All heavy atoms as a GROMACS GRO file, in nm:
protein
  567
    1MET      N    1   8.913   3.873  15.848
    1MET     CA    2   8.908   4.005  15.826
    1MET      C    3   9.050   4.072  15.868
    1MET      O    4   9.066   4.098  15.979
    1MET     CB    5   8.797   4.063  15.904
    1MET     CG    6   8.795   4.213  15.892
    1MET     SD    7   8.661   4.302  15.823
    1MET     CE    8   8.516   4.210  15.808
    2GLY      N    9   9.143   4.064  15.777
    2GLY     CA   10   9.281   4.107  15.814
    2GLY      C   11   9.308   4.258  15.825
    2GLY      O   12   9.395   4.294  15.886
    3LEU      N   13   9.215   4.338  15.748
    3LEU     CA   14   9.242   4.478  15.753
    3LEU      C   15   9.181   4.553  15.853
    3LEU      O   16   9.207   4.675  15.878
    3LEU     CB   17   9.208   4.534  15.613
    3LEU     CG   18   9.281   4.475  15.495
    3LEU    CD1   19   9.228   4.526  15.356
    3LEU    CD2   20   9.428   4.510  15.509
    4GLY      N   21   9.084   4.499  15.927
    4GLY     CA   22   9.018   4.561  16.038
    4GLY      C   23   8.891   4.644  15.998
    4GLY      O   24   8.860   4.661  15.885
    5ARG      N   25   8.830   4.693  16.108
    5ARG     CA   26   8.714   4.775  16.098
    5ARG      C   27   8.736   4.906  16.026
    5ARG      O   28   8.649   4.952  15.962
    5ARG     CB   29   8.648   4.794  16.228
    5ARG     CG   30   8.583   4.667  16.278
    5ARG     CD   31   8.512   4.702  16.414
    5ARG     NE   32   8.617   4.653  16.510
    5ARG     CZ   33   8.601   4.668  16.638
    5ARG    NH1   34   8.506   4.733  16.694
    5ARG    NH2   35   8.696   4.619  16.722
    6GLY      N   36   8.856   4.965  16.047
    6GLY     CA   37   8.879   5.095  15.981
    6GLY      C   38   8.876   5.092  15.830
    6GLY      O   39   8.827   5.184  15.771
    7CYS      N   40   8.917   4.968  15.776
    7CYS     CA   41   8.913   4.969  15.634
    7CYS      C   42   8.764   4.959  15.582
    7CYS      O   43   8.741   5.017  15.481
    7CYS     CB   44   8.975   4.836  15.591
    7CYS     SG   45   8.992   4.808  15.416
    8ILE      N   46   8.678   4.898  15.652
    8ILE     CA   47   8.534   4.900  15.620
    8ILE      C   48   8.472   5.042  15.629
    8ILE      O   49   8.403   5.080  15.531
    8ILE     CB   50   8.456   4.791  15.711
    8ILE    CG1   51   8.508   4.651  15.679
    8ILE    CG2   52   8.306   4.800  15.678
    8ILE    CD1   53   8.458   4.546  15.778
    9PHE      N   54   8.502   5.103  15.734
    9PHE     CA   55   8.440   5.242  15.752
    9PHE      C   56   8.500   5.333  15.648
    9PHE      O   57   8.420   5.406  15.588
    9PHE     CB   58   8.480   5.294  15.889
    9PHE     CG   59   8.392   5.234  15.996
    9PHE    CD1   60   8.459   5.168  16.101
    9PHE    CD2   61   8.254   5.221  15.993
    9PHE    CE1   62   8.375   5.113  16.197
    9PHE    CE2   63   8.176   5.168  16.076
    9PHE     CZ   64   8.237   5.104  16.190
   10SER      N   65   8.629   5.317  15.603
   10SER     CA   66   8.672   5.414  15.498
   10SER      C   67   8.619   5.368  15.363
   10SER      O   68   8.598   5.459  15.283
   10SER     CB   69   8.835   5.405  15.501
   10SER     OG   70   8.872   5.281  15.453
   11ALA      N   71   8.592   5.247  15.343
   11ALA     CA   72   8.528   5.191  15.218
   11ALA      C   73   8.387   5.251  15.205
   11ALA      O   74   8.346   5.299  15.102
   11ALA     CB   75   8.532   5.046  15.207
   12VAL      N   76   8.317   5.261  15.312
   12VAL     CA   77   8.180   5.321  15.311
   12VAL      C   78   8.182   5.468  15.278
   12VAL      O   79   8.116   5.516  15.189
   12VAL     CB   80   8.112   5.292  15.443
   12VAL    CG1   81   7.980   5.362  15.452
   12VAL    CG2   82   8.081   5.145  15.465
   13SER      N   83   8.283   5.541  15.339
   13SER     CA   84   8.278   5.684  15.317
   13SER      C   85   8.328   5.715  15.181
   13SER      O   86   8.275   5.799  15.109
   13SER     CB   87   8.372   5.749  15.422
   13SER     OG   88   8.496   5.704  15.405
   14VAL      N   89   8.420   5.643  15.133
   14VAL     CA   90   8.468   5.657  14.986
   14VAL      C   91   8.366   5.626  14.898
   14VAL      O   92   8.342   5.693  14.789
   14VAL     CB   93   8.598   5.571  14.960
   14VAL    CG1   94   8.637   5.576  14.816
   14VAL    CG2   95   8.714   5.634  15.051
   15GLY      N   96   8.296   5.515  14.914
   15GLY     CA   97   8.179   5.471  14.834
   15GLY      C   98   8.069   5.575  14.826
   15GLY      O   99   8.010   5.608  14.720
   16LEU      N  100   8.039   5.643  14.941
   16LEU     CA  101   7.941   5.743  14.940
   16LEU      C  102   7.988   5.874  14.858
   16LEU      O  103   7.903   5.922  14.780
   16LEU     CB  104   7.897   5.781  15.088
   16LEU     CG  105   7.820   5.679  15.166
   16LEU    CD1  106   7.804   5.729  15.308
   16LEU    CD2  107   7.688   5.670  15.093
   17PHE      N  108   8.113   5.910  14.880
   17PHE     CA  109   8.165   6.023  14.814
   17PHE      C  110   8.174   6.003  14.663
   17PHE      O  111   8.127   6.087  14.574
   17PHE     CB  112   8.304   6.057  14.862
   17PHE     CG  113   8.364   6.188  14.821
   17PHE    CD1  114   8.318   6.311  14.855
   17PHE    CD2  115   8.476   6.178  14.732
   17PHE    CE1  116   8.374   6.425  14.807
   17PHE    CE2  117   8.530   6.294  14.680
   17PHE     CZ  118   8.473   6.418  14.709
   18GLN      N  119   8.220   5.887  14.620
   18GLN     CA  120   8.232   5.856  14.478
   18GLN      C  121   8.091   5.835  14.416
   18GLN      O  122   8.070   5.874  14.298
   18GLN     CB  123   8.323   5.741  14.447
   18GLN     CG  124   8.477   5.773  14.485
   18GLN     CD  125   8.569   5.659  14.444
   18GLN    OE1  126   8.512   5.548  14.420
   18GLN    NE2  127   8.692   5.682  14.434
   19GLY      N  128   8.005   5.779  14.490
   19GLY     CA  129   7.872   5.765  14.440
   19GLY      C  130   7.804   5.901  14.419
   19GLY      O  131   7.730   5.916  14.323
   20ALA      N  132   7.826   5.993  14.510
   20ALA     CA  133   7.772   6.132  14.497
   20ALA      C  134   7.835   6.198  14.368
   20ALA      O  135   7.748   6.260  14.288
   20ALA     CB  136   7.798   6.216  14.614
   21ILE      N  137   7.954   6.175  14.344
   21ILE     CA  138   8.017   6.232  14.219
   21ILE      C  139   7.958   6.168  14.104
   21ILE      O  140   7.929   6.233  13.997
   21ILE     CB  141   8.170   6.219  14.227
   21ILE    CG1  142   8.234   6.301  14.330
   21ILE    CG2  143   8.232   6.241  14.086
   21ILE    CD1  144   8.368   6.273  14.352
   22PHE      N  145   7.940   6.037  14.104
   22PHE     CA  146   7.877   5.967  13.989
   22PHE      C  147   7.733   6.024  13.960
   22PHE      O  148   7.700   6.041  13.844
   22PHE     CB  149   7.874   5.820  14.019
   22PHE     CG  150   7.805   5.730  13.916
   22PHE    CD1  151   7.877   5.698  13.804
   22PHE    CD2  152   7.673   5.686  13.946
   22PHE    CE1  153   7.805   5.626  13.702
   22PHE    CE2  154   7.617   5.609  13.847
   22PHE     CZ  155   7.679   5.577  13.731
   23LEU      N  156   7.659   6.039  14.068
   23LEU     CA  157   7.514   6.086  14.044
   23LEU      C  158   7.517   6.232  13.994
   23LEU      O  159   7.433   6.259  13.901
   23LEU     CB  160   7.442   6.082  14.175
   23LEU     CG  161   7.415   5.934  14.224
   23LEU    CD1  162   7.350   5.926  14.364
   23LEU    CD2  163   7.320   5.859  14.121
   24VAL      N  164   7.598   6.319  14.043
   24VAL     CA  165   7.606   6.457  13.992
   24VAL      C  166   7.643   6.459  13.846
   24VAL      O  167   7.595   6.526  13.765
   24VAL     CB  168   7.699   6.534  14.077
   24VAL    CG1  169   7.723   6.675  14.016
   24VAL    CG2  170   7.636   6.562  14.215
   25ALA      N  171   7.751   6.368  13.806
   25ALA     CA  172   7.793   6.362  13.675
   25ALA      C  173   7.682   6.316  13.584
   25ALA      O  174   7.672   6.370  13.473
   25ALA     CB  175   7.912   6.275  13.660
   26GLY      N  176   7.608   6.219  13.624
   26GLY     CA  177   7.497   6.167  13.544
   26GLY      C  178   7.387   6.271  13.529
   26GLY      O  179   7.319   6.280  13.420
   27ALA      N  180   7.371   6.358  13.635
   27ALA     CA  181   7.265   6.460  13.616
   27ALA      C  182   7.306   6.580  13.524
   27ALA      O  183   7.213   6.636  13.461
   27ALA     CB  184   7.249   6.521  13.758
   28ILE      N  185   7.432   6.615  13.520
   28ILE     CA  186   7.474   6.720  13.429
   28ILE      C  187   7.509   6.678  13.300
   28ILE      O  188   7.536   6.763  13.208
   28ILE     CB  189   7.583   6.810  13.494
   28ILE    CG1  190   7.714   6.730  13.512
   28ILE    CG2  191   7.542   6.868  13.631
   28ILE    CD1  192   7.837   6.804  13.554
   29GLU      N  193   7.523   6.550  13.270
   29GLU     CA  194   7.566   6.497  13.140
   29GLU      C  195   7.483   6.553  13.027
   29GLU      O  196   7.533   6.593  12.916
   29GLU     CB  197   7.556   6.352  13.135
   29GLU     CG  198   7.608   6.297  12.997
   29GLU     CD  199   7.579   6.150  12.979
   29GLU    OE1  200   7.492   6.094  13.064
   29GLU    OE2  201   7.609   6.094  12.880
   30PRO      N  202   7.348   6.563  13.037
   30PRO     CA  203   7.277   6.615  12.920
   30PRO      C  204   7.297   6.761  12.886
   30PRO      O  205   7.273   6.798  12.780
   30PRO     CB  206   7.124   6.594  12.958
   30PRO     CG  207   7.126   6.493  13.074
   30PRO     CD  208   7.260   6.512  13.141
   31ILE      N  209   7.335   6.840  12.979
   31ILE     CA  210   7.345   6.984  12.962
   31ILE      C  211   7.496   7.021  12.930
   31ILE      O  212   7.510   7.142  12.891
   31ILE     CB  213   7.292   7.064  13.079
   31ILE    CG1  214   7.360   7.028  13.208
   31ILE    CG2  215   7.144   7.039  13.091
   31ILE    CD1  216   7.320   7.122  13.326
   32ILE      N  217   7.591   6.939  12.946
   32ILE     CA  218   7.729   6.983  12.924
   32ILE      C  219   7.764   6.954  12.777
   32ILE      O  220   7.729   6.853  12.714
   32ILE     CB  221   7.828   6.910  13.023
   32ILE    CG1  222   7.959   6.980  13.028
   32ILE    CG2  223   7.850   6.766  12.975
   32ILE    CD1  224   8.045   6.943  13.155
   33THR      N  225   7.829   7.054  12.722
   33THR     CA  226   7.866   7.044  12.577
   33THR      C  227   8.010   6.984  12.551
   33THR      O  228   8.088   6.984  12.664
   33THR     CB  229   7.876   7.190  12.518
   33THR    OG1  230   7.978   7.265  12.578
   33THR    CG2  231   7.731   7.252  12.537
   34PRO      N  232   8.031   6.930  12.441
   34PRO     CA  233   8.175   6.885  12.424
   34PRO      C  234   8.284   6.985  12.447
   34PRO      O  235   8.386   6.943  12.494
   34PRO     CB  236   8.167   6.841  12.277
   34PRO     CG  237   8.024   6.803  12.251
   34PRO     CD  238   7.948   6.905  12.332
   35ALA      N  239   8.250   7.110  12.412
   35ALA     CA  240   8.364   7.208  12.442
   35ALA      C  241   8.384   7.226  12.585
   35ALA      O  242   8.507   7.240  12.630
   35ALA     CB  243   8.317   7.341  12.370
   36ALA      N  244   8.276   7.225  12.661
   36ALA     CA  245   8.289   7.240  12.818
   36ALA      C  246   8.354   7.126  12.874
   36ALA      O  247   8.440   7.134  12.965
   36ALA     CB  248   8.146   7.269  12.868
   37LEU      N  249   8.332   7.002  12.822
   37LEU     CA  250   8.396   6.885  12.872
   37LEU      C  251   8.544   6.896  12.838
   37LEU      O  252   8.628   6.848  12.922
   37LEU     CB  253   8.329   6.762  12.807
   37LEU     CG  254   8.377   6.624  12.858
   37LEU    CD1  255   8.350   6.617  13.022
   37LEU    CD2  256   8.296   6.519  12.788
   38ALA      N  257   8.582   6.938  12.714
   38ALA     CA  258   8.729   6.943  12.682
   38ALA      C  259   8.797   7.052  12.776
   38ALA      O  260   8.911   7.020  12.815
   38ALA     CB  261   8.737   6.983  12.538
   39ASN      N  262   8.732   7.163  12.796
   39ASN     CA  263   8.791   7.255  12.879
   39ASN      C  264   8.808   7.208  13.029
   39ASN      O  265   8.915   7.229  13.096
   39ASN     CB  266   8.705   7.388  12.888
   39ASN     CG  267   8.702   7.471  12.759
   39ASN    OD1  268   8.792   7.446  12.683
   39ASN    ND2  269   8.611   7.559  12.745
   40LEU      N  270   8.710   7.139  13.076
   40LEU     CA  271   8.722   7.075  13.207
   40LEU      C  272   8.834   6.967  13.211
   40LEU      O  273   8.908   6.962  13.314
   40LEU     CB  274   8.594   7.005  13.251
   40LEU     CG  275   8.572   6.960  13.378
   40LEU    CD1  276   8.572   7.074  13.483
   40LEU    CD2  277   8.430   6.892  13.393
   41SER      N  278   8.847   6.906  13.110
   41SER     CA  279   8.958   6.802  13.106
   41SER      C  280   9.093   6.861  13.107
   41SER      O  281   9.192   6.825  13.166
   41SER     CB  282   8.946   6.715  12.969
   41SER     OG  283   9.052   6.621  12.962
   42TYR      N  284   9.103   6.983  13.033
   42TYR     CA  285   9.239   7.057  13.024
   42TYR      C  286   9.265   7.101  13.171
   42TYR      O  287   9.378   7.090  13.215
   42TYR     CB  288   9.223   7.169  12.933
   42TYR     CG  289   9.217   7.132  12.794
   42TYR    CD1  290   9.135   7.207  12.704
   42TYR    CD2  291   9.268   7.023  12.737
   42TYR    CE1  292   9.121   7.177  12.571
   42TYR    CE2  293   9.259   6.993  12.598
   42TYR     CZ  294   9.183   7.066  12.526
   42TYR     OH  295   9.170   7.034  12.390
   43ILE      N  296   9.172   7.164  13.232
   43ILE     CA  297   9.190   7.224  13.364
   43ILE      C  298   9.221   7.104  13.465
   43ILE      O  299   9.309   7.119  13.554
   43ILE     CB  300   9.078   7.301  13.413
   43ILE    CG1  301   9.049   7.424  13.323
   43ILE    CG2  302   9.095   7.341  13.558
   43ILE    CD1  303   9.167   7.521  13.322
   44GLY      N  304   9.157   6.994  13.458
   44GLY     CA  305   9.181   6.879  13.542
   44GLY      C  306   9.323   6.826  13.521
   44GLY      O  307   9.395   6.796  13.622
   45ASN      N  308   9.366   6.825  13.394
   45ASN     CA  309   9.509   6.783  13.376
   45ASN      C  310   9.608   6.871  13.435
   45ASN      O  311   9.711   6.823  13.487
   45ASN     CB  312   9.529   6.758  13.222
   45ASN     CG  313   9.462   6.642  13.166
   45ASN    OD1  314   9.440   6.537  13.232
   45ASN    ND2  315   9.418   6.652  13.037
   46ILE      N  316   9.585   7.001  13.425
   46ILE     CA  317   9.674   7.100  13.482
   46ILE      C  318   9.675   7.085  13.636
   46ILE      O  319   9.789   7.089  13.696
   46ILE     CB  320   9.632   7.244  13.443
   46ILE    CG1  321   9.664   7.261  13.295
   46ILE    CG2  322   9.713   7.345  13.524
   46ILE    CD1  323   9.603   7.383  13.241
   47LEU      N  324   9.563   7.060  13.692
   47LEU     CA  325   9.554   7.045  13.847
   47LEU      C  326   9.636   6.908  13.884
   47LEU      O  327   9.707   6.916  13.984
   47LEU     CB  328   9.410   7.038  13.889
   47LEU     CG  329   9.334   7.163  13.882
   47LEU    CD1  330   9.188   7.150  13.925
   47LEU    CD2  331   9.396   7.275  13.957
   48ILE      N  332   9.623   6.812  13.811
   48ILE     CA  333   9.696   6.686  13.834
   48ILE      C  334   9.852   6.709  13.823
   48ILE      O  335   9.921   6.661  13.902
   48ILE     CB  336   9.647   6.573  13.755
   48ILE    CG1  337   9.510   6.534  13.784
   48ILE    CG2  338   9.743   6.453  13.765
   48ILE    CD1  339   9.439   6.435  13.685
   49PHE      N  340   9.884   6.784  13.723
   49PHE     CA  341  10.028   6.816  13.700
   49PHE      C  342  10.077   6.898  13.831
   49PHE      O  343  10.184   6.874  13.875
   49PHE     CB  344  10.043   6.909  13.572
   49PHE     CG  345  10.186   6.942  13.559
   49PHE    CD1  346  10.281   6.866  13.522
   49PHE    CD2  347  10.222   7.076  13.585
   49PHE    CE1  348  10.408   6.907  13.497
   49PHE    CE2  349  10.346   7.129  13.568
   49PHE     CZ  350  10.450   7.040  13.527
   50CYS      N  351   9.994   6.992  13.878
   50CYS     CA  352  10.034   7.074  13.991
   50CYS      C  353  10.058   6.987  14.114
   50CYS      O  354  10.138   7.004  14.196
   50CYS     CB  355   9.934   7.180  14.021
   50CYS     SG  356   9.929   7.317  13.894
   51VAL      N  357   9.959   6.889  14.134
   51VAL     CA  358   9.977   6.795  14.251
   51VAL      C  359  10.110   6.715  14.235
   51VAL      O  360  10.176   6.698  14.340
   51VAL     CB  361   9.856   6.704  14.253
   51VAL    CG1  362   9.877   6.582  14.353
   51VAL    CG2  363   9.736   6.784  14.296
   52GLY      N  364  10.140   6.678  14.116
   52GLY     CA  365  10.271   6.604  14.090
   52GLY      C  366  10.384   6.691  14.118
   52GLY      O  367  10.492   6.643  14.180
   53THR      N  368  10.388   6.815  14.085
   53THR     CA  369  10.497   6.904  14.115
   53THR      C  370  10.518   6.917  14.272
   53THR      O  371  10.630   6.925  14.317
   53THR     CB  372  10.488   7.049  14.057
   53THR    OG1  373  10.378   7.099  14.102
   53THR    CG2  374  10.494   7.031  13.908
   54ASN      N  375  10.408   6.927  14.339
   54ASN     CA  376  10.413   6.936  14.486
   54ASN      C  377  10.466   6.809  14.538
   54ASN      O  378  10.554   6.807  14.636
   54ASN     CB  379  10.273   6.957  14.538
   54ASN     CG  380  10.219   7.089  14.520
   54ASN    OD1  381  10.294   7.180  14.481
   54ASN    ND2  382  10.084   7.113  14.527
   55LEU      N  383  10.433   6.684  14.485
   55LEU     CA  384  10.485   6.560  14.533
   55LEU      C  385  10.639   6.551  14.507
   55LEU      O  386  10.709   6.488  14.590
   55LEU     CB  387  10.413   6.446  14.484
   55LEU     CG  388  10.271   6.429  14.524
   55LEU    CD1  389  10.200   6.317  14.436
   55LEU    CD2  390  10.262   6.394  14.674
   56LEU      N  391  10.692   6.610  14.401
   56LEU     CA  392  10.830   6.600  14.365
   56LEU      C  393  10.911   6.703  14.441
   56LEU      O  394  11.033   6.693  14.418
   56LEU     CB  395  10.844   6.616  14.213
   56LEU     CG  396  10.793   6.504  14.128
   56LEU    CD1  397  10.798   6.544  13.978
   56LEU    CD2  398  10.875   6.386  14.156
   57GLY      N  399  10.857   6.791  14.521
   57GLY     CA  400  10.924   6.888  14.600
   57GLY      C  401  10.962   7.013  14.511
   57GLY      O  402  11.044   7.083  14.560
   58LEU      N  403  10.911   7.026  14.400
   58LEU     CA  404  10.933   7.147  14.317
   58LEU      C  405  10.854   7.272  14.380
   58LEU      O  406  10.790   7.246  14.482
   58LEU     CB  407  10.889   7.123  14.168
   58LEU     CG  408  10.958   7.009  14.098
   58LEU    CD1  409  10.899   6.979  13.972
   58LEU    CD2  410  11.113   7.044  14.082
   59PRO      N  411  10.866   7.385  14.325
   59PRO     CA  412  10.797   7.503  14.398
   59PRO      C  413  10.649   7.458  14.423
   59PRO      O  414  10.584   7.405  14.334
   59PRO     CB  415  10.805   7.611  14.300
   59PRO     CG  416  10.936   7.576  14.226
   59PRO     CD  417  10.948   7.435  14.208
   60HIS      N  418  10.610   7.486  14.549
   60HIS     CA  419  10.476   7.442  14.594
   60HIS      C  420  10.370   7.539  14.524
   60HIS      O  421  10.381   7.648  14.523
   60HIS     CB  422  10.475   7.470  14.752
   60HIS     CG  423  10.342   7.417  14.802
   60HIS    ND1  424  10.318   7.291  14.817
   60HIS    CD2  425  10.232   7.486  14.851
   60HIS    CE1  426  10.195   7.279  14.880
   60HIS    NE2  427  10.140   7.396  14.891
   61ILE      N  428  10.272   7.460  14.476
   61ILE     CA  429  10.156   7.525  14.409
   61ILE      C  430  10.035   7.486  14.490
   61ILE      O  431  10.006   7.378  14.527
   61ILE     CB  432  10.138   7.471  14.276
   61ILE    CG1  433  10.266   7.497  14.188
   61ILE    CG2  434  10.015   7.535  14.203
   61ILE    CD1  435  10.264   7.434  14.040
   62ARG      N  436   9.956   7.592  14.529
   62ARG     CA  437   9.841   7.567  14.618
   62ARG      C  438   9.716   7.537  14.520
   62ARG      O  439   9.658   7.618  14.454
   62ARG     CB  440   9.804   7.700  14.695
   62ARG     CG  441   9.911   7.736  14.793
   62ARG     CD  442   9.884   7.851  14.872
   62ARG     NE  443   9.980   7.881  14.969
   62ARG     CZ  444   9.958   7.933  15.078
   62ARG    NH1  445   9.834   7.967  15.119
   62ARG    NH2  446  10.057   7.962  15.157
   63VAL      N  447   9.702   7.411  14.511
   63VAL     CA  448   9.604   7.350  14.402
   63VAL      C  449   9.461   7.397  14.437
   63VAL      O  450   9.386   7.422  14.349
   63VAL     CB  451   9.626   7.197  14.401
   63VAL    CG1  452   9.525   7.140  14.296
   63VAL    CG2  453   9.764   7.164  14.355
   64ALA      N  454   9.425   7.400  14.562
   64ALA     CA  455   9.291   7.434  14.602
   64ALA      C  456   9.251   7.576  14.565
   64ALA      O  457   9.138   7.603  14.534
   64ALA     CB  458   9.276   7.424  14.746
   65ASN      N  459   9.350   7.669  14.542
   65ASN     CA  460   9.322   7.797  14.485
   65ASN      C  461   9.275   7.794  14.342
   65ASN      O  462   9.213   7.897  14.295
   65ASN     CB  463   9.446   7.888  14.499
   65ASN     CG  464   9.474   7.924  14.646
   65ASN    OD1  465   9.390   7.912  14.728
   65ASN    ND2  466   9.593   7.972  14.668
   66PHE      N  467   9.302   7.681  14.276
   66PHE     CA  468   9.260   7.676  14.133
   66PHE      C  469   9.130   7.608  14.112
   66PHE      O  470   9.086   7.591  14.001
   66PHE     CB  471   9.372   7.609  14.049
   66PHE     CG  472   9.493   7.684  14.038
   66PHE    CD1  473   9.603   7.649  14.118
   66PHE    CD2  474   9.509   7.786  13.950
   66PHE    CE1  475   9.725   7.730  14.106
   66PHE    CE2  476   9.618   7.874  13.933
   66PHE     CZ  477   9.722   7.826  14.014
   67PHE      N  478   9.064   7.566  14.216
   67PHE     CA  479   8.933   7.499  14.200
   67PHE      C  480   8.833   7.585  14.132
   67PHE      O  481   8.743   7.535  14.054
   67PHE     CB  482   8.881   7.452  14.339
   67PHE     CG  483   8.953   7.316  14.389
   67PHE    CD1  484   8.944   7.286  14.516
   67PHE    CD2  485   9.030   7.251  14.303
   67PHE    CE1  486   9.010   7.171  14.567
   67PHE    CE2  487   9.083   7.129  14.348
   67PHE     CZ  488   9.079   7.096  14.479
   68PRO      N  489   8.820   7.707  14.161
   68PRO     CA  490   8.730   7.797  14.078
   68PRO      C  491   8.747   7.789  13.926
   68PRO      O  492   8.644   7.810  13.847
   68PRO     CB  493   8.745   7.934  14.129
   68PRO     CG  494   8.805   7.919  14.264
   68PRO     CD  495   8.885   7.794  14.258
   69ALA      N  496   8.874   7.752  13.882
   69ALA     CA  497   8.885   7.736  13.741
   69ALA      C  498   8.800   7.628  13.678
   69ALA      O  499   8.773   7.616  13.560
   69ALA     CB  500   9.032   7.707  13.713
   70LEU      N  501   8.770   7.532  13.767
   70LEU     CA  502   8.677   7.420  13.714
   70LEU      C  503   8.548   7.465  13.676
   70LEU      O  504   8.485   7.432  13.572
   70LEU     CB  505   8.664   7.309  13.820
   70LEU     CG  506   8.798   7.234  13.854
   70LEU    CD1  507   8.775   7.144  13.974
   70LEU    CD2  508   8.838   7.153  13.738
   71VAL      N  509   8.491   7.564  13.753
   71VAL     CA  510   8.360   7.620  13.717
   71VAL      C  511   8.369   7.711  13.600
   71VAL      O  512   8.291   7.705  13.506
   71VAL     CB  513   8.308   7.701  13.848
   71VAL    CG1  514   8.174   7.771  13.810
   71VAL    CG2  515   8.290   7.606  13.963
   72ILE      N  516   8.482   7.793  13.585
   72ILE     CA  517   8.502   7.888  13.485
   72ILE      C  518   8.518   7.794  13.356
   72ILE      O  519   8.465   7.841  13.244
   72ILE     CB  520   8.618   7.970  13.515
   72ILE    CG1  521   8.591   8.065  13.619
   72ILE    CG2  522   8.657   8.054  13.382
   72ILE    CD1  523   8.710   8.145  13.677
   73ALA      N  524   8.586   7.688  13.359
   73ALA     CA  525   8.612   7.603  13.251
   73ALA      C  526   8.481   7.549  13.184
   73ALA      O  527   8.464   7.535  13.056
   73ALA     CB  528   8.700   7.480  13.279
   74ILE      N  529   8.382   7.522  13.271
   74ILE     CA  530   8.256   7.475  13.215
   74ILE      C  531   8.182   7.602  13.156
   74ILE      O  532   8.112   7.580  13.051
   74ILE     CB  533   8.172   7.415  13.321
   74ILE    CG1  534   8.243   7.284  13.372
   74ILE    CG2  535   8.026   7.379  13.278
   74ILE    CD1  536   8.183   7.219  13.503
   75LEU      N  537   8.180   7.713  13.220
   75LEU     CA  538   8.097   7.830  13.166
   75LEU      C  539   8.166   7.891  13.044
   75LEU      O  540   8.097   7.958  12.968
   75LEU     CB  541   8.083   7.919  13.285
   75LEU     CG  542   8.018   7.875  13.400
   75LEU    CD1  543   8.004   7.984  13.514
   75LEU    CD2  544   7.868   7.827  13.370
   76TRP      N  545   8.293   7.882  13.030
   76TRP     CA  546   8.373   7.947  12.921
   76TRP      C  547   8.356   7.858  12.799
   76TRP      O  548   8.424   7.754  12.796
   76TRP     CB  549   8.515   7.970  12.962
   76TRP     CG  550   8.594   8.051  12.869
   76TRP    CD1  551   8.616   8.030  12.743
   76TRP    CD2  552   8.648   8.182  12.903
   76TRP    NE1  553   8.696   8.134  12.689
   76TRP    CE2  554   8.718   8.219  12.783
   76TRP    CE3  555   8.663   8.251  13.019
   76TRP    CZ2  556   8.782   8.336  12.784
   76TRP    CZ3  557   8.734   8.377  13.019
   76TRP    CH2  558   8.787   8.413  12.899
   77GLN      N  559   8.286   7.897  12.691
   77GLN     CA  560   8.285   7.822  12.574
   77GLN      C  561   8.297   7.899  12.457
   77GLN      O  562   8.263   7.993  12.426
   77GLN     CB  563   8.144   7.761  12.571
   77GLN     CG  564   8.124   7.655  12.677
   77GLN     CD  565   7.982   7.589  12.671
   77GLN    OE1  566   7.944   7.566  12.563
   77GLN    NE2  567   7.926   7.562  12.781
   0.00000   0.00000   0.00000
């Protein structure tokens, strides 16, 4: 066991977090429309771009302030 106990504990917490996301996604799949999924994809791509600009040292964008846009993207059809 070369990576230590910390690696195991982090794997458990990441597994629980990603498992919860997987279960929620499976629960809302029947009610989400293709338009809402496309909007969610657009907003997600923009948020990933903003994280990239922050990593490159360009003007800092507070990505967490845009999280409500994910909810609006689903409701806006």
